[in-house]
N, C-alpha and C positions, 0 to 999 in steps of 0.2 A: 257510825263510822264515816267521817267526813274527810274530804281532801280540800286543799287550797286551790283557789282559782283567782286569776287576775282578771279584772274588768277594766277596760281601757276605753275612754271616750275619744272619738275621732270626729273631726269635722267631715262632713259628707262632701268631700272634694276629691277629684281625680288624684291619685298618687299617694293619698294619706295612709292607706293600708300598706302599700309597698314600703313607704318610708318607715313606718313603725316596725314592720317585720324585719326590714334591713337593719335598723338600729339594734334590735334585739339580737339578730343573727351576728352582726359584727361584734357585739358584746359577748358572744359565746353562749347565748341563751338558746336552748333547744326546745322548740314547741312540740308538745306531745299531743295536744288536741286544740282545736280552734273553732270558734263560731263567730259570726258577725251578724248583727241585726241593725237595720238602719231606719231612720226616720227622715223627714225632709231635710233637717239641718245637721244631724249628727248620727254617728254609728256607735254601737257598743261592741267591742271585740272582747270575747271571753276566751281565755286560753289557759291551758294547764302546762306548767313547767315543773321540774323536780323541786322538792323542798329546799335543796341546796342552792338552787338558782332563783328562788322567788324573791328574796330580799334584794339581790343584785338587779334583777329585772325591774322591780318596783323603783329602785333608786335611779336606775338608768332612764326609765320612762319619765319620772318626775324631774330629773335634772335637765331633760330635753323638752320640758314644757307640756307633757301629757298629763291629763287627769287620770289617775289609776288608783285602784284600791284592791285589796284582797278580801275575798269572801269565801264561804264554805259551801261545798256542793257534795252530792253523793255520786259515787262511781259504782254502777251496778253492772254485773255480768248478765248477759241474756244469751239464750241459745241462738247461734247463727244459722237460722233456718226460717222458713216461712212460719209466721205466727209467733216467733220468739219475742219480738217487741210487743206485739199485741197482748201476749200473756202477762208481761210486766205491767202494761198499761191497765189491764183488767184488775190486777191486784191494787193498783193505785186508785182506780175508780171505785172499786168495792169498799175501799177504806175511806172514801169520801175525801181524798186528798186531791189537790189540783197541781198540774204541771205548769210552772211558771215559764220554764224553758228547758230544752233538752238538746244535746248534740252528741256526736259519737267521737270516739278516739281515732286519731290518725294512725297510731301504731297498732299493728296486728296483735291480737291476743293469742292464747293457745288455740289450737284447731277446734272448731266447733263452737266458739263463743265470740261474742262481740262485747264491747264496752260502751256504755252509755253514761254520759254526764247528765245529772238531773238536778234541777233546782225546783223544790216543791214548796207549797205554801206552809207546810209544817214539817220541817226537817227531822225533828226529834221523833214525831209520830211515824214518819216514813221509815226511819231507821228501825224502829220497833216492829213495824208491819213487815218490812223486808226480812228481818231476822226470823220472825214467826212464820213467814211464808216460804222460807228456805231460799230466798234470793241472795245470791253472793254479792257482797259489797267489798270493794277494794279499799284498803286504807292507804294513807300517804306513803308508807314504806313500800307497798306493792306497786304503787304507781311509779315511785322513784326508780324501781328496778326495770321498768318497761323500756 
């Protein structure tokens, strides 16, 4: 069960993140989750928007000179308590999967849970492992309702 994520490349210069988020905001795009990683010369912003806004966001970004693409990630629910995330990571480790990156949702989930966005080295295997281990994954429809 995968959800769509936008990956946007930004020059590593002051104001570029603000300009990109302002562009999306003025375009009516609501960011549900966001992560940024940087290198010396560029950053990669990863963000989740609703499926009804993803094409609009992608077009808006590209029309304004941004390099952006859509890829698929897993959204997993974890208990919002000490060791909740560690337990998810233990399942991943025991399955010999590797976390390429991970970040959390900006929106609050139902009480007692948190939402993590994960990109793993083998998404299909991760999906099977999570289902077998009882880890709740959200689909695009559930994310759209947040």
